[in-house]
N, CA, C and O atoms as a GROMACS GRO file, in nm:
protein
  316
    1MET      N    1  11.232  10.714  11.567
    1MET     CA    2  11.294  10.595  11.451
    1MET      C    3  11.168  10.510  11.439
    1MET      O    4  11.101  10.470  11.534
    2PRO      N    5  11.146  10.488  11.315
    2PRO     CA    6  11.020  10.418  11.290
    2PRO      C    7  11.075  10.262  11.304
    2PRO      O    8  11.186  10.224  11.268
    3ASN      N    9  10.962  10.176  11.370
    3ASN     CA   10  10.967  10.052  11.391
    3ASN      C   11  10.909   9.944  11.344
    3ASN      O   12  10.869   9.968  11.231
    4ASP      N   13  10.878   9.807  11.387
    4ASP     CA   14  10.773   9.732  11.326
    4ASP      C   15  10.647   9.763  11.344
    4ASP      O   16  10.574   9.698  11.270
    5VAL      N   17  10.569   9.865  11.441
    5VAL     CA   18  10.454   9.883  11.482
    5VAL      C   19  10.388   9.939  11.365
    5VAL      O   20  10.284   9.898  11.312
    6GLU      N   21  10.464  10.042  11.331
    6GLU     CA   22  10.418  10.117  11.208
    6GLU      C   23  10.388  10.023  11.088
    6GLU      O   24  10.286  10.030  11.021
    7ALA      N   25  10.492   9.931  11.068
    7ALA     CA   26  10.434   9.813  10.954
    7ALA      C   27  10.313   9.714  10.980
    7ALA      O   28  10.231   9.679  10.895
    8ALA      N   29  10.314   9.686  11.078
    8ALA     CA   30  10.202   9.610  11.140
    8ALA      C   31  10.065   9.684  11.109
    8ALA      O   32   9.975   9.628  11.045
    9LEU      N   33  10.055   9.812  11.157
    9LEU     CA   34   9.941   9.888  11.135
    9LEU      C   35   9.895   9.888  11.008
    9LEU      O   36   9.787   9.842  10.973
   10ALA      N   37  10.010   9.959  10.913
   10ALA     CA   38   9.976   9.950  10.756
   10ALA      C   39   9.919   9.824  10.702
   10ALA      O   40   9.842   9.830  10.607
   11ALA      N   41   9.953   9.703  10.760
   11ALA     CA   42   9.926   9.555  10.708
   11ALA      C   43   9.797   9.528  10.750
   11ALA      O   44   9.726   9.470  10.667
   12LYS      N   45   9.733   9.563  10.891
   12LYS     CA   46   9.623   9.542  10.952
   12LYS      C   47   9.533   9.661  10.867
   12LYS      O   48   9.436   9.615  10.806
   13ASP      N   49   9.545   9.753  10.860
   13ASP     CA   50   9.464   9.870  10.770
   13ASP      C   51   9.429   9.750  10.646
   13ASP      O   52   9.321   9.697  10.621
   14ALA      N   53   9.545   9.732  10.589
   14ALA     CA   54   9.517   9.689  10.450
   14ALA      C   55   9.387   9.555  10.456
   14ALA      O   56   9.295   9.539  10.377
   15ALA      N   57   9.416   9.483  10.562
   15ALA     CA   58   9.323   9.363  10.596
   15ALA      C   59   9.183   9.413  10.597
   15ALA      O   60   9.086   9.386  10.527
   16MET      N   61   9.207   9.511  10.718
   16MET     CA   62   9.067   9.556  10.712
   16MET      C   63   8.973   9.601  10.611
   16MET      O   64   8.851   9.586  10.619
   17LEU      N   65   9.050   9.670  10.494
   17LEU     CA   66   8.993   9.703  10.422
   17LEU      C   67   8.937   9.638  10.279
   17LEU      O   68   8.855   9.677  10.195
   18SER      N   69   9.020   9.519  10.294
   18SER     CA   70   9.020   9.412  10.154
   18SER      C   71   8.903   9.361  10.136
   18SER      O   72   8.836   9.326  10.233
   19ASP      N   73   8.857   9.346  10.008
   19ASP     CA   74   8.725   9.284   9.961
   19ASP      C   75   8.765   9.170   9.952
   19ASP      O   76   8.674   9.113   9.892
   20PHE      N   77   8.860   9.080   9.977
   20PHE     CA   78   8.871   8.955   9.988
   20PHE      C   79   8.891   8.895  10.113
   20PHE      O   80   8.935   8.780  10.118
   21ARG      N   81   8.858   8.971  10.238
   21ARG     CA   82   8.866   8.917  10.357
   21ARG      C   83   8.746   8.906  10.417
   21ARG      O   84   8.661   8.995  10.406
   22SER      N   85   8.722   8.773  10.499
   22SER     CA   86   8.584   8.750  10.579
   22SER      C   87   8.541   8.851  10.670
   22SER      O   88   8.636   8.921  10.706
   23ARG      N   89   8.442   8.881  10.716
   23ARG     CA   90   8.427   8.982  10.823
   23ARG      C   91   8.449   8.948  10.973
   23ARG      O   92   8.464   9.030  11.064
   24ASP      N   93   8.450   8.827  10.982
   24ASP     CA   94   8.520   8.758  11.095
   24ASP      C   95   8.675   8.782  11.131
   24ASP      O   96   8.740   8.779  11.236
   25LYS      N   97   8.704   8.808  10.990
   25LYS     CA   98   8.889   8.803  11.023
   25LYS      C   99   8.929   8.959  11.016
   25LYS      O  100   9.034   9.002  11.064
   26LYS      N  101   8.828   9.045  10.945
   26LYS     CA  102   8.849   9.181  10.940
   26LYS      C  103   8.817   9.251  11.101
   26LYS      O  104   8.873   9.343  11.161
   27GLU      N  105   8.720   9.175  11.133
   27GLU     CA  106   8.712   9.208  11.329
   27GLU      C  107   8.833   9.170  11.409
   27GLU      O  108   8.870   9.239  11.504
   28TYR      N  109   8.897   9.061  11.370
   28TYR     CA  110   9.034   9.033  11.428
   28TYR      C  111   9.118   9.134  11.402
   28TYR      O  112   9.170   9.191  11.498
   29ASP      N  113   9.142   9.168  11.292
   29ASP     CA  114   9.227   9.277  11.258
   29ASP      C  115   9.183   9.396  11.315
   29ASP      O  116   9.268   9.470  11.365
   30ALA      N  117   9.060   9.431  11.317
   30ALA     CA  118   9.009   9.547  11.397
   30ALA      C  119   9.096   9.579  11.504
   30ALA      O  120   9.179   9.670  11.506
   31GLY      N  121   9.070   9.499  11.590
   31GLY     CA  122   9.071   9.427  11.749
   31GLY      C  123   9.240   9.448  11.784
   31GLY      O  124   9.282   9.509  11.883
   32ASP      N  125   9.334   9.374  11.668
   32ASP     CA  126   9.468   9.409  11.658
   32ASP      C  127   9.497   9.545  11.655
   32ASP      O  128   9.564   9.602  11.741
   33PHE      N  129   9.448   9.596  11.560
   33PHE     CA  130   9.477   9.724  11.521
   33PHE      C  131   9.483   9.841  11.650
   33PHE      O  132   9.572   9.911  11.698
   34ARG      N  133   9.340   9.823  11.678
   34ARG     CA  134   9.314   9.911  11.804
   34ARG      C  135   9.420   9.873  11.885
   34ARG      O  136   9.517   9.947  11.867
   35LYS      N  137   9.439   9.792  11.960
   35LYS     CA  138   9.530   9.766  12.069
   35LYS      C  139   9.681   9.826  12.035
   35LYS      O  140   9.744   9.901  12.110
   36MET      N  141   9.727   9.775  11.898
   36MET     CA  142   9.842   9.859  11.832
   36MET      C  143   9.872   9.995  11.870
   36MET      O  144   9.961  10.047  11.937
   37ALA      N  145   9.745  10.047  11.792
   37ALA     CA  146   9.755  10.189  11.798
   37ALA      C  147   9.731  10.279  11.946
   37ALA      O  148   9.776  10.390  11.977
   38ARG      N  149   9.661  10.206  12.005
   38ARG     CA  150   9.635  10.278  12.134
   38ARG      C  151   9.760  10.258  12.207
   38ARG      O  152   9.799  10.350  12.279
   39ALA      N  153   9.829  10.149  12.198
   39ALA     CA  154   9.942  10.118  12.316
   39ALA      C  155  10.058  10.220  12.258
   39ALA      O  156  10.119  10.278  12.349
   40ASN      N  157  10.096  10.249  12.140
   40ASN     CA  158  10.183  10.331  12.080
   40ASN      C  159  10.169  10.444  12.018
   40ASN      O  160  10.247  10.497  11.939
   41TYR      N  161  10.036  10.490  12.068
   41TYR     CA  162  10.008  10.612  12.010
   41TYR      C  163  10.077  10.752  12.014
   41TYR      O  164  10.090  10.835  11.924
   42LYS      N  165  10.114  10.753  12.139
   42LYS     CA  166  10.222  10.885  12.152
   42LYS      C  167  10.345  10.887  12.078
   42LYS      O  168  10.398  10.996  12.054
   43ASP      N  169  10.410  10.753  12.029
   43ASP     CA  170  10.525  10.736  11.986
   43ASP      C  171  10.518  10.710  11.847
   43ASP      O  172  10.627  10.702  11.790
   44LEU      N  173  10.418  10.695  11.781
   44LEU     CA  174  10.411  10.679  11.614
   44LEU      C  175  10.445  10.795  11.561
   44LEU      O  176  10.419  10.903  11.613
   45PRO      N  177  10.512  10.777  11.442
   45PRO     CA  178  10.616  10.911  11.365
   45PRO      C  179  10.485  10.906  11.261
   45PRO      O  180  10.470  10.818  11.176
   46ARG      N  181  10.390  11.022  11.283
   46ARG     CA  182  10.295  11.044  11.192
   46ARG      C  183  10.286  11.042  11.048
   46ARG      O  184  10.199  11.000  10.972
   47GLU      N  185  10.425  11.112  11.023
   47GLU     CA  186  10.457  11.116  10.870
   47GLU      C  187  10.486  11.005  10.796
   47GLU      O  188  10.445  10.985  10.682
   48PHE      N  189  10.587  10.904  10.888
   48PHE     CA  190  10.634  10.792  10.807
   48PHE      C  191  10.484  10.682  10.822
   48PHE      O  192  10.481  10.588  10.742
   49LEU      N  193  10.397  10.691  10.896
   49LEU     CA  194  10.275  10.610  10.895
   49LEU      C  195  10.183  10.655  10.763
   49LEU      O  196  10.130  10.572  10.689
   50HIS      N  197  10.172  10.786  10.746
   50HIS     CA  198  10.134  10.828  10.635
   50HIS      C  199  10.210  10.786  10.520
   50HIS      O  200  10.130  10.760  10.431
   51GLN      N  201  10.326  10.769  10.483
   51GLN     CA  202  10.400  10.748  10.373
   51GLN      C  203  10.381  10.580  10.343
   51GLN      O  204  10.373  10.521  10.235
   52LEU      N  205  10.375  10.526  10.487
   52LEU     CA  206  10.325  10.365  10.468
   52LEU      C  207  10.203  10.348  10.410
   52LEU      O  208  10.210  10.280  10.308
   53GLY      N  209  10.078  10.390  10.445
   53GLY     CA  210   9.942  10.398  10.417
   53GLY      C  211   9.902  10.421  10.264
   53GLY      O  212   9.798  10.380  10.212
   54ASP      N  213  10.022  10.508  10.189
   54ASP     CA  214   9.993  10.567  10.068
   54ASP      C  215  10.084  10.477   9.990
   54ASP      O  216  10.090  10.520   9.876
   55LEU      N  217  10.151  10.377  10.005
   55LEU     CA  218  10.206  10.253   9.958
   55LEU      C  219  10.100  10.121   9.960
   55LEU      O  220  10.131  10.022   9.894
   56VAL      N  221   9.986  10.123  10.030
   56VAL     CA  222   9.932  10.015  10.040
   56VAL      C  223   9.805  10.068   9.963
   56VAL      O  224   9.761   9.992   9.877
   57TRP      N  225   9.742  10.183   9.982
   57TRP     CA  226   9.630  10.225   9.908
   57TRP      C  227   9.612  10.352   9.842
   57TRP      O  228   9.625  10.438   9.929
   58ASP      N  229   9.590  10.402   9.736
   58ASP     CA  230   9.577  10.546   9.697
   58ASP      C  231   9.545  10.664   9.812
   58ASP      O  232   9.424  10.656   9.830
   59ARG      N  233   9.574  10.721   9.858
   59ARG     CA  234   9.532  10.796   9.968
   59ARG      C  235   9.512  10.734  10.098
   59ARG      O  236   9.424  10.776  10.174
   60GLY      N  237   9.584  10.642  10.128
   60GLY     CA  238   9.570  10.549  10.240
   60GLY      C  239   9.653  10.604  10.357
   60GLY      O  240   9.623  10.560  10.468
   61GLY      N  241   9.732  10.675  10.351
   61GLY     CA  242   9.803  10.744  10.442
   61GLY      C  243   9.700  10.831  10.509
   61GLY      O  244   9.701  10.822  10.632
   62ALA      N  245   9.629  10.897  10.468
   62ALA     CA  246   9.503  10.988  10.555
   62ALA      C  247   9.430  10.881  10.646
   62ALA      O  248   9.430  10.886  10.769
   63GLU      N  249   9.357  10.768  10.558
   63GLU     CA  250   9.271  10.700  10.612
   63GLU      C  251   9.335  10.617  10.726
   63GLU      O  252   9.278  10.600  10.834
   64LEU      N  253   9.469  10.563  10.694
   64LEU     CA  254   9.580  10.519  10.826
   64LEU      C  255   9.561  10.605  10.929
   64LEU      O  256   9.507  10.564  11.032
   65GLU      N  257   9.599  10.730  10.919
   65GLU     CA  258   9.603  10.848  11.017
   65GLU      C  259   9.457  10.849  11.093
   65GLU      O  260   9.443  10.843  11.215
   66ARG      N  261   9.364  10.856  11.006
   66ARG     CA  262   9.210  10.854  11.062
   66ARG      C  263   9.202  10.730  11.148
   66ARG      O  264   9.163  10.740  11.265
   67PHE      N  265   9.234  10.627  11.103
   67PHE     CA  266   9.183  10.479  11.187
   67PHE      C  267   9.277  10.508  11.323
   67PHE      O  268   9.216  10.489  11.428
   68VAL      N  269   9.403  10.547  11.337
   68VAL     CA  270   9.477  10.541  11.461
   68VAL      C  271   9.394  10.660  11.543
   68VAL      O  272   9.395  10.645  11.665
   69GLU      N  273   9.321  10.776  11.493
   69GLU     CA  274   9.268  10.858  11.576
   69GLU      C  275   9.128  10.788  11.609
   69GLU      O  276   9.068  10.832  11.708
   70LEU      N  277   9.070  10.683  11.535
   70LEU     CA  278   8.967  10.636  11.582
   70LEU      C  279   8.989  10.533  11.708
   70LEU      O  280   8.914  10.518  11.804
   71ALA      N  281   9.098  10.474  11.685
   71ALA     CA  282   9.122  10.375  11.801
   71ALA      C  283   9.141  10.432  11.912
   71ALA      O  284   9.101  10.398  12.023
   72GLN      N  285   9.227  10.556  11.871
   72GLN     CA  286   9.273  10.632  12.038
   72GLN      C  287   9.129  10.690  12.104
   72GLN      O  288   9.121  10.718  12.223
   73ARG      N  289   9.042  10.700  12.029
   73ARG     CA  290   8.910  10.747  12.055
   73ARG      C  291   8.806  10.647  12.115
   73ARG      O  292   8.699  10.673  12.171
   74ASP      N  293   8.867  10.516  12.086
   74ASP     CA  294   8.777  10.404  12.079
   74ASP      C  295   8.619  10.387  12.015
   74ASP      O  296   8.523  10.330  12.067
   75GLU      N  297   8.629  10.460  11.877
   75GLU     CA  298   8.543  10.482  11.797
   75GLU      C  299   8.537  10.374  11.728
   75GLU      O  300   8.642  10.310  11.728
   76PRO      N  301   8.427  10.318  11.651
   76PRO     CA  302   8.416  10.189  11.539
   76PRO      C  303   8.495  10.224  11.426
   76PRO      O  304   8.493  10.343  11.396
   77PHE      N  305   8.554  10.157  11.366
   77PHE     CA  306   8.626  10.147  11.220
   77PHE      C  307   8.516  10.130  11.126
   77PHE      O  308   8.422  10.059  11.164
   78PRO      N  309   8.511  10.190  10.993
   78PRO     CA  310   8.412  10.211  10.896
   78PRO      C  311   8.453  10.057  10.824
   78PRO      O  312   8.504  10.074  10.714
   79ILE      N  313   8.444   9.947  10.854
   79ILE     CA  314   8.481   9.819  10.787
   79ILE      C  315   8.380   9.767  10.744
   79ILE      O  316   8.386   9.660  10.684
   0.00000   0.00000   0.00000
């Protein structure tokens, strides 16, 4: 069952990719995203997460899933 974590990840994804957010704030968002994604990795309903991402950006679902995988592998985000 989906919970607030998915919504928070989608919101952080949107903040990290926003053209209107400072680099400092994007880095805070990236850290928050990474911690949430790693802590909840096994329990994240991927299809629901994908649907939320698509609501944020065109093709945002695939990108959101990719960012979750980057977080899990401890790789940098392309922000």
